[in-house]
C-alpha positions, 0 to 999 in steps of 0.5 A, a space after each residue: 400628586 394632586 388629589 381631587 375630592 378632598 373637602 375636609 380634614 377627614 378626607 385628609 386623614 383618609 388619604 394619609 392613612 391609605 398611603 401610610 399603610 403601604 410598605 416602603 412609604 417613608 413620609 406623607 404630607 396631605 395639603 387640603 388647601 392645594 389638594 395635594 399629597 406629597 409622598 416620600 418613598 423607597 422606589 426599590 420597595 414600592 412603585 408609584 402606581 401602587 400609591 396611586 391605586 391606594 388613594 383611588 381605593 380610598 375613594 379619591 381621584 388622582 391627577 398623576 404628575 408628569 415628569 420632565 425628562 431632559 436628554 442630550 441627543 448627539 447626531 442632530 445637525 439640521 432641522 430634519 434631524 430635529 423632526 426625526 427625533 421629535 417624531 420618534 418620541 411623540 409616537 410613544 404612549 405616555 409622552 405628553 409633549 416633546 421639544 427638541 432644540 438643535 442649538 443645545 442638542 437637547 430633547 425635553 420630554 414631558 411624560 407620564 412615568 407610569 406609562 413610559 420611562 427614560 430607558 424607553 425614550 432613549 431606545 426610541 431615539 437610538 432607533 431613529 439613528 441618534 445617540 443619547 449621552 449619559 448624564 455627565 458632570 464635570 467635577 474640578 477638585 483641588 488636590 493637596 500633595 499632588 506636586 509632580 507627574 508621578 503624583 498626578 499619575 497616581 491620582 489619575 489611575 485611582 480615579 480611572 478605576 472607578 465605575 462611572 468615570 469617563 475621563 480624568 485630567 490632572 494639572 500639576 501646576 495648579 494642583 487640580 484634577 478635572 473629572 468627567 463622570 456619570 452622576 448616576 453611577 458615581 458620587 462626588 464623595 466617592 471621588 474624594 475617597 478615591 483621591 484620599 485612598 491614593 494618599 492625597 487630601 482634597 480641597 474644592 475650589 470654585 471653577 473660574 468662568 471661561 472667557 467669552 469668545 470675541 468676534 475674531 474667534 468666529 471670523 477667523 475660523 470662517 475665513 479659514 473654512 472659506 480658504 479651504 473650500 476655495 483651495 479645494 476648488 482651485 485644486 480640482 479646477 487647475 490640477 484635477 481638470 486642466 492638468 488632467 490628474 483625474 483623467 490620468 488616475 481614472 485611466 491608470 487605476 482599475 475601475 474596481 480598485 477606485 470604486 473600493 477606495 471610494 466606498 471605503 473612504 466614504 463608508 461612515 457617511 454612506 452607511 448613515 445614508 443607508 440607515 436613513 433609507 431603511 427608515 424611509 428618510 431622505 437627507 441631503 447626503 442621500 442625493 449626493 450619494 445617488 450622484 456618487 453612484 451615478 459617477 461610479 456607474 459611468 466609470 468616473 471613480 475619481 469624480 466620485 472620490 472628490 464628491 466624498 471629500 466634499 461630503 466630509 467637508 460639507 458635514 464639517 461646515 454644517 457641524 461648525 455652523 451649528 456649534 457656533 450658533 450654540 455659543 448663545 447658550 454655552 457662553 452663558 453656561 460657562 460663567 454660571 457659578 459652580 461652587 459657594 462658600 457657606 457658613 455652617 456652624 462656626 466654619 466656612 465650607 466650600 460646597 457645590 451650588 447644588 448643595 446650598 439651600 435657601 436661607 443659608 449665609 454665603 460668604 463672597 471674598 474680593 475677586 470672586 463670583 457671587 454664587 446665589 441671588 440674595 440679600 447682603 446682610 453685612 460687608 461692602 463691595 463693588 459688584 460688576 453686574 454685567 452678566 445680568 444687566 449688561 451694564 459695565 458700570 459696577 454698583 456699591 453693594 452693602 447691607 440690604 442690597 439685593 445681588 445676583 448670581 454670576 456677578 463679580 464682587 471686588 474691592 470688598 467682601 460680602 455675607 449674603 443670605 441666599 434667596 434663590 439657588 442655581 436654576 431659580 436665580 435670575 441668571 439661571 432663568 436667563 440661561 433657561 429662557 435663552 435655551 428655550 428661545 429656539 422653540 419659539 421659532 419665527 414664522 419665516 423659519 417655519 416656512 423655511 423648514 417646510 420648504 427644506 422638507 419639500 426641497 429634496 423631493 423636488 430636486 429628485 424630480 429635477 434630476 429625473 427630468 434631466 436624465 429623461 430629457 438629456 440622457 446625461 448621467 453626469 448632469 443628473 448626478 451633478 443636480 443631486 450633488 449640488 442641492 443643499 437643503 440644510 442651508 435653507 433650514 440654517 438660514 433663519 435659526 443661525 441668525 436668530 440664535 446669534 442675536 438672542 445670545 448677543 442680546 443676553 450679554 447686553 442685558 436684553 433677554 429675548 425669548 425667541 425668534 418669533 418676537 424678533 420677527 414681530 418687533 421688526 415690523 412693529 408700528 405701534 408703541 404703547 408705554 406704561 408710565 409709573 416705573 417705566 417712563 418715570 422712576 416710580 418714586 416722587 422727587 421734589 422739583 420746586 421749593 417756594 419760600 414764603 413770608 420772608 424765610 429761606 429755601 433752606 429753612 423751609 426744607 429743614 422744617 419740612 424734613 424734620 417734621 417728615 423724619 419719622 413718616 413712611 409716606 413716599 412724599 416724606 422720603 422725597 423731602 428727606 432725600 432733597 434735604 440730604 442732597 442739599 446738606 440741610 441740617 436736621 433736628 430731632 422732632 418731638 410730638 410727631 403725629 401723622 394725619 392719614 390722607 392729609 399730612 404730618 405735624 411735629 414740634 421742631 425747636 419749639 415751633 409747631 411745624 405742619 406739612 401736608 396738602 390743602 386739606 390740612 393747610 387750607 391757606 395754600 389753596 389760594 396761592 398763585 403758584 398753585 395753578 402753574 404747578 397743577 398745569 405741570 401735573 405736580 403734587 404740592 406740599 404746604 409747610 406751615 410754622 405755628 399756623 403761618 404758611 411759610 413755603 410750598 414744595 412741589 413734587 412729581 414722579 420724575 421722568 428717567 433722564 434718558 427717556 427723551 433721547 430714547 423716544 426721539 430714537 424710536 421716532 427715527 425708526 418710523 413707528 407710526 404711533 407712540 402713546 402713553 397709558 397711565 392710571 394717573 389723572 388727566 392733568 399729570 398724564 398731559 404734562 408728561 406726554 406734552 413734554 415728550 411730544 406723544 399722545 396719552 390716555 389717562 385714568 386707565 385700569 389694567 383691563 383698559 390697557 388690555 382693551 387698547 392693545 386689542 383695539 390696535 391689533 384689531 386694526 392690523 397693527 403690530 403692538 409693542 407694550 413697554 412696562 415694568 412687568 408687575 401691574 401691567 403684566 396682562 397688557 404685556 402678555 396681550 401685546 404682540 411684543 411685551 417689553 419689561 423694564 428692569 426685569 433683573 431679580 423680578 421673576 414676574 417681569 421675566 415670565 410676563 414679557 416676551 423681551 426683558 430688559 435686565 436694567 432700567 435703561 430706556 436706551 435699550 428700547 430703541 436698541 432692541 428695535 434696531 437689533 430686530 430689524 438688523 436680524 431680519 435683514 440678515 435672515 432675508 439676505 440668508 434666504 435670498 442668497 441660499 435660494 439664488 445659489 441653489 437655483 443657479 446651481 440646479 440650472 447649471 447642473 441640469 444643462 451640463 455646465 456644472 460637472 459633478 466635481 464642481 457641484 460637490 465643491 459648490 455644495 458647502 458654500 451656502 453654509 459658509 455664507 450664512 455663517 459669515 453673514 449671521 456672525 455680523 449680528 454678534 457685533 451689535 452696535 
């Protein structure tokens, strides 16, 4: 808790004593610097509120911490459901905020635990007509000795007896058992004990990641669904209407029998409509039910039966559409590591990820996933980082290399010191941000959601007008049946989630649909220089020998003198010497002169390497002017006081930048501008080579001012940076894009879009994705609007019988899914 009013060590002592005296308190840490008290207590013996009162009784103010509660809510199929759940929770006292995510079927509630608890939230959700899943964990256990079907049955029976076990699946061939359990009621250790009690031994193995769905896995079901709908429509038209099947059935089967069959068959759907009506809610099925009743009233029970069939089909289509959208999250979750091999004492122990702590040594063998973010302390392996960066080309990891969770090691083994675990890893943050992306809805989605909320009352009005004018109950029923409000609500999120999920697999972390929408209309691109356009480290570009010596001699002397220097320019000299296989000797009497250069004794000669202040003779060279115009930094090399060479260095532009900038220009952005804190000369040289404008000598606050300047003129601004020193400008821009954000939490948090690898080709790629996504969204909305308008018009004028209206009702959802699925195959 945060404790206000603690100003000194006496205050700390007073607070500690006030809490320590309470029965049930196990430990107390009071931190003066952060004004916090951390209390470990037994909730069976003392309540949180009692601790608060004790601190307040000592004369201090307590800022009560809120708790974040995450619930899995079943039954949410559309934006109306999301709104109902959110409203049900928001009304409760003690609830600070609510975010409900349709794609992941989750509600995230921030609450004051002293006023409201989990059970009360669950009851509120259930009262709104939805169910809340108990927390479940999938536990995969390798069972030694389970060699036959009888063994498998014994293990299954032993586990099924445990309270908290939901399901047990034994696999004899792999000697594994998969247990779905409630972690609140049952621990992993109790599962192990039950297996051992049945006469078998346990050895955990890491779960293999599920293979990700291909585009064919989505298009095939879409085509199947479309075929079912078309087949049903043809059956209704040819067999039911043309051949007179429905008329014959209506004539032969008594009306009351047909009515009972319809009501019995549609009971699961109709009872939900009744429950919604009792809560003053109107759903898309409410209108179809009204149409169904109208058909029954006029004696068309066969028509009503067809309506029930298409209600079921429509519900399945909507559920299927939503489930496919959820692949954006589930595909990522499926490859998250679950087990880790940790060194504990003199043994290697396999434990769940949740039991690994920061600082522990994790062992990764060939072909295994790296389970944590960390630093390699020994070993060597080829690591495929596609899960993080989207780059298929693997890297070579060795001692000192930083590696990420969910990447795959091959051709070697590694020992890694863990620096981040689970949700705190780069991959964990990516999953969390992709889940939260649904909450950052595009403006077009908000408009569609509002429209869908008003659409159903409008349809009721059209139905009433149809009945008033035409006195045709079947036409009235058809109007209510053909209306499809869910398609308006699905038109935007399905496309957005498809792009967010596809982008995440390619190394593009897009934080929400609103940023895709803004990016699609962006017209100004501002670019940071160091670490963004350039590599962020100097490189030697020119070696100019003087006084008759060779380039190799100049490099050898300079590299030997710089061998023990930590200056970035010294590292650049050593790098080029290594690349050219220049022999190096050990320097003696090394001495560094801050702000000037270095000097050392090499093979009996005094070698000096530095700027013009250390070696004044270099200032008069004719090559100086050319290098200065190019914005390069010069290092002069002298041997025994004689100038023998010049090295020119620059922060090299990334090789892919010119091509990427050209591609961005083709996307017709009005303005591309370089922003840098470097001097005018360096900025002009770099910008001139790329053919873009520039502003130099800028401070971080100057970059923010430039962003605001463009925004004040009505422009939509994209800012590309490295997410560190330019984080404020990234946050101020309409769309902030951080380069090479993998492993950099600052960049991931600061930017709206994070590029998980240092590849400028991702910039035009994400611009193209945004524009393609908005084209799909607009087409979805247009198709839905035209389809509904045509359907309502035909139904109102009597050209669309209720049977055909029911068949037509599910078509928009299939069209939206098929159109949005194209985004999964981003080019």
